ZAMARGU-4260 file (C-alpha; in steps of 0.2 Angstrom, whole numbers, plus 5000, padded with zeros to 4 digits):
<rodrens>
0) 4905/4947/4968 | 4922/4955/4968 | 4928/4968/4954 | 4944/4974/4952 | 4946/4993/4944
5) 4960/5006/4944 | 4958/5021/4955 | 4956/5033/4941 | 4944/5020/4931 | 4933/5023/4947
10) 4936/5041/4948 | 4935/5055/4961 | 4920/5049/4970 | 4929/5035/4976 | 4944/5044/4983
15) 4939/5044/5000 | 4933/5026/5001 | 4949/5020/4993 | 4960/5031/5007 | 4948/5023/5020
20) 4954/5006/5016 | 4972/5011/5016 | 4971/5020/5031 | 4961/5005/5041 | 4973/4993/5032
25) 4989/5002/5040 | 4981/5009/5056 | 4995/5002/5067 | 5008/5008/5055 | 5000/5026/5055
30) 4998/5029/5072 | 5011/5042/5072 | 5001/5052/5061 | 4986/5052/5071 | 4976/5038/5081
35) 4959/5046/5073 | 4954/5037/5057 | 4945/5051/5051 | 4959/5063/5053 | 4970/5051/5044
40) 4958/5049/5029 | 4958/5068/5029 | 4977/5069/5029 | 4979/5055/5015 | 4966/5058/5004
45) 4974/5071/4993 | 4991/5063/4991 | 4983/5047/4982 | 4989/5045/4962 | 4973/5036/4957
50) 4980/5028/4943 | 4993/5019/4953 | 4980/5011/4966 | 4969/4995/4961 | 4955/4992/4971
55) 4945/4977/4974 | 4926/4982/4975 | 4914/4971/4984 | 4896/4974/4980 | 4902/4991/4972
60) 4912/4996/4989 | 4931/4997/4990 | 4936/4982/5001 | 4955/4980/4996 | 4968/4990/4988
65) 4986/4990/4982 | 4998/5001/4972 | 5008/4996/4957 | 5022/5006/4951 | 5036/5005/4937
70) 5053/5013/4936 | 5052/5029/4946 | 5033/5031/4947 | 5025/5036/4963 | 5010/5031/4971
75) 5007/5047/4982 | 5010/5066/4980 | 5009/5073/4997 | 5005/5092/4999 | 5012/5099/5015
80) 4996/5112/5018 | 4984/5097/5015 | 4993/5089/5031 | 4994/5105/5041 | 4974/5107/5037
85) 4972/5089/5042 | 4984/5088/5057 | 4987/5105/5063 | 5003/5116/5058 | 5018/5108/5068
90) 5012/5091/5067 | 5006/5093/5049 | 5023/5098/5044 | 5033/5084/5052 | 5020/5072/5045
95) 5022/5078/5028 | 5041/5077/5029 | 5039/5058/5036 | 5028/5053/5022 | 5040/5061/5009
100) 5055/5052/5016 | 5046/5035/5021 | 5032/5033/5006 | 5042/5040/4992 | 5057/5033/4981
105) 5057/5020/4968 | 5063/5003/4971 | 5082/5003/4969 | 5082/4989/4957 | 5068/4997/4946
110) 5070/4991/4929 | 5060/4989/4912 | 5047/4975/4915 | 5048/4974/4933 | 5033/4981/4943
115) 5033/4985/4962 | 5017/4980/4971 | 5014/4990/4987 | 5003/4996/5000 | 4991/4981/4999
120) 4977/4983/5013 | 4960/4975/5016 | 4946/4984/5025 | 4945/4974/5042 | 4928/4970/5038
125) 4933/4962/5023 | 4947/4951/5027 | 4946/4933/5025 | 4934/4935/5011 | 4946/4932/4996
130) 4947/4950/4992 | 4966/4953/4994 | 4969/4936/4984 | 4956/4942/4971 | 4967/4958/4969
135) 4984/4951/4969 | 4980/4937/4957 | 4972/4951/4945 | 4988/4961/4947 | 5000/4947/4943
140) 4991/4945/4927 | 4997/4962/4922 | 5010/4962/4909 | 5026/4961/4918 | 5040/4950/4920
145) 5043/4953/4937 | 5035/4958/4953 | 5043/4964/4970 | 5034/4967/4986 | 5046/4977/4999
150) 5047/4980/5016 | 5033/4968/5024 | 5035/4966/5042 | 5041/4949/5048 | 5026/4948/5060
155) 5014/4950/5046 | 5011/4931/5045 | 4994/4932/5035 | 5002/4944/5021 | 5018/4933/5020
160) 5008/4917/5018 | 4997/4923/5004 | 5012/4930/4995 | 5020/4913/4996 | 5005/4904/4991
165) 5005/4917/4975 | 5022/4911/4971 | 5033/4924/4979 | 5049/4921/4987 | 5059/4930/4999
170) 5072/4941/4990 | 5080/4951/5006 | 5077/4954/5024 | 5082/4969/5032 | 5085/4971/5051
175) 5074/4984/5059 | 5084/4995/5072 | 5077/4997/5088 | 5067/4979/5085 | 5061/4978/5104
180) 5052/4995/5102 | 5046/4992/5084 | 5039/4975/5089 | 5045/4966/5074 | 5063/4959/5069
185) 5065/4964/5052 | 5057/4969/5034 | 5056/4956/5021 | 5055/4959/5004 | 5049/4946/4991
190) 5050/4944/4971 | 5039/4933/4958 | 5047/4931/4941 | 5032/4928/4927 | 5033/4921/4910
195) 5025/4937/4902
</rodrens>
């Protein structure tokens, strides 16, 4: 049975499990920080703002996560010393600044009634089981007039297909510099208006 809860409702005892889903779901994107999943969880665990994370539990275990923010809300609060402890002094410092630069910052079109859904990830062992669909379906019932998803890789066919199936349409396509090295051509942003 799939159950959806906010991270802060689950409490601190679920922080590591939520972080593990995030890290394994974005393993390829987080390789710069470390290829060791345990080191990544150690580095990222402290920075999750649990009230922004929504979690799909499968048999009581985190199986998928997504963040929901509105206005200038953030979903992460990174600490430099925590990164240094997990990844070493120099690499931890650089990683901290990259996270601050790449992961923080509100949607430029933020306004009342608009929510940004971000960092949607499903644990590899639960992919294809409807967990992300259930989680996103729950989020789309939250009382917002519009939802946006930003910066989805154009090669992430499964995510793009799911978002389209849920009614999202492409609102922007941003080319990637050094696309050949990055392995994809552009970031896709999508939006969905509701009747709420």
